[in-house]
C-alpha positions as a printed NumPy array, in Angstrom:
array([[ 64.364,  84.667, 110.872],
       [ 64.501,  81.347, 112.698],
       [ 66.332,  78.447, 111.034],
       [ 65.277,  74.777, 110.929],
       [ 68.118,  73.898, 113.288],
       [ 67.001,  76.546, 115.763],
       [ 63.41 ,  75.278, 115.61 ],
       [ 64.608,  71.723, 116.178],
       [ 66.78 ,  72.776, 119.129],
       [ 64.144,  74.894, 120.87 ],
       [ 61.32 ,  72.38 , 120.479],
       [ 63.606,  69.623, 121.776],
       [ 64.081,  71.625, 124.996],
       [ 60.541,  70.7  , 125.986],
       [ 62.044,  67.344, 126.995],
       [ 64.265,  66.966, 130.046],
       [ 66.871,  64.761, 128.353],
       [ 67.568,  67.399, 125.697],
       [ 67.668,  70.219, 128.243],
       [ 70.285,  68.197, 130.106],
       [ 72.159,  67.387, 126.899],
       [ 72.214,  70.97 , 125.6  ],
       [ 72.349,  72.612, 129.062],
       [ 69.685,  75.049, 127.891],
       [ 66.112,  75.959, 128.771],
       [ 63.679,  78.542, 127.441],
       [ 61.228,  81.113, 128.744],
       [ 58.443,  82.959, 126.944],
       [ 56.898,  86.407, 127.395],
       [ 58.365,  89.857, 127.918],
       [ 58.144,  89.772, 131.739],
       [ 59.74 ,  86.334, 132.11 ],
       [ 62.479,  87.068, 129.582],
       [ 63.302,  90.464, 131.102],
       [ 63.428,  89.007, 134.633],
       [ 66.04 ,  86.487, 133.52 ],
       [ 67.969,  89.074, 131.504],
       [ 68.253,  91.121, 134.702],
       [ 69.496,  88.098, 136.681],
       [ 72.626,  85.95 , 136.717],
       [ 71.264,  83.608, 134.053],
       [ 73.277,  83.739, 130.823],
       [ 71.342,  84.429, 127.635],
       [ 71.892,  82.059, 124.732],
       [ 69.504,  83.466, 122.088],
       [ 66.495,  85.764, 121.994],
       [ 63.687,  85.543, 119.434],
       [ 61.202,  88.401, 119.296],
       [ 58.495,  89.804, 117.038],
       [ 59.322,  93.248, 118.407],
       [ 62.811,  94.745, 118.669],
       [ 62.304,  95.913, 122.279],
       [ 65.365,  94.552, 124.085],
       [ 67.876,  97.306, 123.484],
       [ 70.311,  96.196, 126.202],
       [ 70.9  ,  92.778, 124.598],
       [ 73.766,  92.207, 122.18 ],
       [ 72.393,  92.324, 118.622],
       [ 74.293,  89.147, 117.786],
       [ 71.972,  87.223, 120.121],
       [ 68.681,  88.808, 119.022],
       [ 66.608,  87.418, 116.15 ],
       [ 63.613,  89.408, 114.926],
       [ 61.013,  86.911, 113.719],
       [ 57.382,  86.844, 112.558],
       [ 54.389,  85.755, 114.627],
       [ 54.129,  82.62 , 112.476],
       [ 57.757,  81.744, 113.168],
       [ 57.197,  82.259, 116.884],
       [ 54.331,  79.739, 116.781],
       [ 56.747,  77.116, 115.45 ],
       [ 59.013,  77.362, 118.514],
       [ 56.487,  78.265, 121.216],
       [ 55.139,  75.806, 123.776],
       [ 52.146,  78.049, 124.454],
       [ 48.709,  77.718, 122.859],
       [ 48.727,  81.476, 122.334],
       [ 52.363,  82.581, 121.904],
       [ 53.55 ,  85.849, 123.425],
       [ 55.852,  88.235, 121.558],
       [ 59.185,  86.676, 122.485],
       [ 61.047,  83.54 , 123.508],
       [ 64.581,  83.28 , 124.858],
       [ 66.922,  80.396, 125.555],
       [ 69.208,  80.564, 128.59 ],
       [ 72.089,  78.436, 129.812],
       [ 71.434,  76.151, 132.779],
       [ 73.824,  77.045, 135.634],
       [ 76.458,  74.35 , 136.139],
       [ 76.996,  75.059, 139.842],
       [ 74.16 ,  75.442, 142.341],
       [ 75.17 ,  76.239, 145.911],
       [ 73.205,  75.057, 148.938],
       [ 73.273,  76.792, 152.306],
       [ 71.601,  75.032, 155.21 ],
       [ 70.296,  78.043, 157.084],
       [ 67.09 ,  79.986, 157.6  ],
       [ 63.824,  78.486, 156.43 ],
       [ 64.096,  75.906, 153.652],
       [ 61.171,  74.389, 151.768],
       [ 61.73 ,  70.769, 150.717],
       [ 59.558,  68.941, 148.186],
       [ 59.079,  65.186, 148.399],
       [ 58.253,  63.999, 144.869],
       [ 56.125,  66.937, 143.68 ],
       [ 55.297,  66.112, 140.068],
       [ 52.996,  68.827, 138.722],
       [ 54.839,  71.642, 136.853],
       [ 52.232,  74.22 , 137.817],
       [ 52.586,  73.343, 141.495],
       [ 56.366,  73.626, 141.417],
       [ 56.229,  76.928, 139.548],
       [ 53.726,  78.342, 142.037],
       [ 55.764,  77.119, 145.016],
       [ 58.844,  78.884, 143.593],
       [ 56.797,  82.097, 143.369],
       [ 55.648,  81.599, 146.955],
       [ 59.234,  81.117, 148.129],
       [ 60.145,  84.36 , 146.377],
       [ 57.184,  86.17 , 147.969],
       [ 57.92 ,  84.957, 151.495],
       [ 61.686,  85.422, 151.25 ],
       [ 62.621,  81.738, 151.195],
       [ 66.042,  81.629, 149.538],
       [ 66.353,  77.857, 149.037],
       [ 63.937,  75.259, 147.698],
       [ 65.225,  71.678, 147.979],
       [ 63.625,  69.147, 145.624],
       [ 63.856,  65.375, 145.793],
       [ 65.417,  63.801, 142.728],
       [ 62.003,  62.472, 141.66 ],
       [ 60.386,  65.917, 141.625],
       [ 59.538,  67.637, 138.337],
       [ 62.434,  69.456, 136.628],
       [ 62.623,  73.156, 137.464],
       [ 63.551,  73.927, 133.831],
       [ 60.421,  72.279, 132.449],
       [ 58.821,  75.041, 130.289],
       [ 55.566,  74.879, 132.282],
       [ 57.466,  75.306, 135.549],
       [ 59.51 ,  78.224, 134.208],
       [ 56.359,  79.906, 132.877],
       [ 54.496,  79.444, 136.167],
       [ 57.307,  81.074, 138.181],
       [ 56.723,  84.405, 136.397],
       [ 60.405,  85.252, 136.786],
       [ 60.808,  84.08 , 140.394],
       [ 63.1  ,  81.3  , 139.172],
       [ 65.799,  83.981, 139.013],
       [ 65.514,  84.755, 142.749],
       [ 65.055,  81.342, 144.397],
       [ 67.883,  78.823, 144.649],
       [ 66.377,  75.489, 143.532],
       [ 68.484,  72.475, 144.492],
       [ 67.94 ,  68.788, 143.667],
       [ 69.324,  65.973, 145.758],
       [ 68.73 ,  63.075, 148.121],
       [ 66.032,  64.362, 150.454],
       [ 66.36 ,  61.491, 152.927],
       [ 70.103,  62.132, 153.26 ],
       [ 69.509,  65.859, 153.832],
       [ 66.939,  65.261, 156.57 ],
       [ 69.02 ,  62.54 , 158.233],
       [ 72.113,  64.764, 158.446],
       [ 70.551,  68.169, 159.149],
       [ 70.759,  69.891, 162.519],
       [ 67.692,  71.989, 161.713],
       [ 64.208,  71.032, 162.957],
       [ 62.224,  69.221, 160.261],
       [ 58.544,  70.085, 159.873],
       [ 56.251,  67.814, 157.887],
       [ 52.655,  68.419, 156.842],
       [ 50.196,  65.671, 157.825],
       [ 46.446,  65.408, 158.334],
       [ 47.006,  64.261, 161.93 ],
       [ 49.678,  66.85 , 162.766],
       [ 49.47 ,  69.582, 165.394],
       [ 47.332,  72.616, 164.539],
       [ 49.752,  75.055, 162.866],
       [ 47.763,  78.043, 164.181],
       [ 48.55 ,  77.   , 167.774],
       [ 52.238,  76.17 , 167.322],
       [ 55.246,  78.368, 168.069],
       [ 57.207,  78.299, 164.829],
       [ 60.964,  78.987, 164.451],
       [ 62.898,  81.224, 162.089],
       [ 65.019,  78.276, 160.962],
       [ 63.992,  74.836, 159.833],
       [ 63.095,  72.599, 156.916],
       [ 59.45 ,  72.46 , 155.855],
       [ 58.622,  69.286, 153.919],
       [ 55.72 ,  69.242, 151.455],
       [ 54.595,  65.951, 149.959],
       [ 53.501,  64.448, 146.669],
       [ 50.153,  65.566, 145.215],
       [ 48.534,  62.127, 145.467],
       [ 50.41 ,  60.354, 148.253],
       [ 51.683,  63.086, 150.539],
       [ 55.016,  62.636, 152.319],
       [ 56.61 ,  59.23 , 151.736],
       [ 57.078,  56.821, 154.646],
       [ 60.886,  57.028, 154.451],
       [ 60.786,  60.828, 154.697],
       [ 58.041,  60.758, 157.348],
       [ 60.356,  58.813, 159.652],
       [ 62.835,  61.717, 159.512],
       [ 60.303,  64.425, 160.402],
       [ 60.691,  65.8  , 163.928],
       [ 57.618,  68.05 , 164.008],
       [ 54.244,  67.04 , 162.504],
       [ 51.994,  69.983, 161.638],
       [ 48.59 ,  70.318, 159.994],
       [ 46.273,  72.94 , 158.533],
       [ 42.954,  72.251, 160.326],
       [ 39.705,  71.901, 158.416],
       [ 36.947,  74.339, 159.402],
       [ 34.131,  73.04 , 157.186],
       [ 31.062,  71.652, 158.997],
       [ 31.197,  68.306, 157.199],
       [ 34.985,  67.882, 157.413],
       [ 34.708,  66.111, 154.072],
       [ 37.516,  67.72 , 152.068],
       [ 40.279,  65.147, 151.75 ],
       [ 43.275,  67.467, 151.286],
       [ 44.561,  70.8  , 150.031],
       [ 46.494,  71.365, 146.828],
       [ 50.209,  71.274, 147.714],
       [ 50.856,  74.812, 146.453],
       [ 47.86 ,  76.172, 148.381],
       [ 49.041,  74.384, 151.519],
       [ 52.547,  75.789, 151.044],
       [ 51.137,  79.323, 150.893],
       [ 49.245,  78.9  , 154.173],
       [ 52.179,  77.277, 155.969],
       [ 54.729,  79.865, 154.831],
       [ 52.366,  82.647, 155.86 ],
       [ 52.182,  81.155, 159.379],
       [ 55.964,  80.662, 159.637],
       [ 56.485,  84.291, 158.643],
       [ 53.667,  85.784, 160.741]])
């Protein structure tokens, strides 16, 4: 059974200010929940229509009905379970290897997909500007499909990071050098820009290497690529 207070708490976690206040976030679906249970994230409570999480302390598991799950779910078609986890209080940042940095990426689906891409291509750290969408937004968490447990997502002052770093800084621009013809390093910061405006002028001034994904269409009419799609292509080239 799920109480009124639990419903109120979980539904409030759809908003950033309450996630920050409670230091909690939630994930839905067996795969996503199990991925986080197997990680360093600390479980707060687990609500399930099926008692299929034998390794979890019974004191934290609540068996509920499908109708009760609908009351706390953020999905149009709820899965069979939802779990709340504690937000880590300390996030470490190591400036080494390849780092993806996001300059004001606002779409939850894009951020979630980029986290999955970082996981796929072995990128340990994703640095997000303070204006970027919150990693614990339910839509972001859902889109990561569990990869949130394997990628270190850090928020901070992107301009300060790029100004102080000793790593080469790569930025994606329409007029950049053809990425397929460039020699790419094993270490560096790859900056991806906002969905509508690209990389901001302040950040652009701190980029040392301008790169581009060339257009091959006959008309050359496509204005830009989706930021997550572009990230996939660029990471594939860096890792090739």
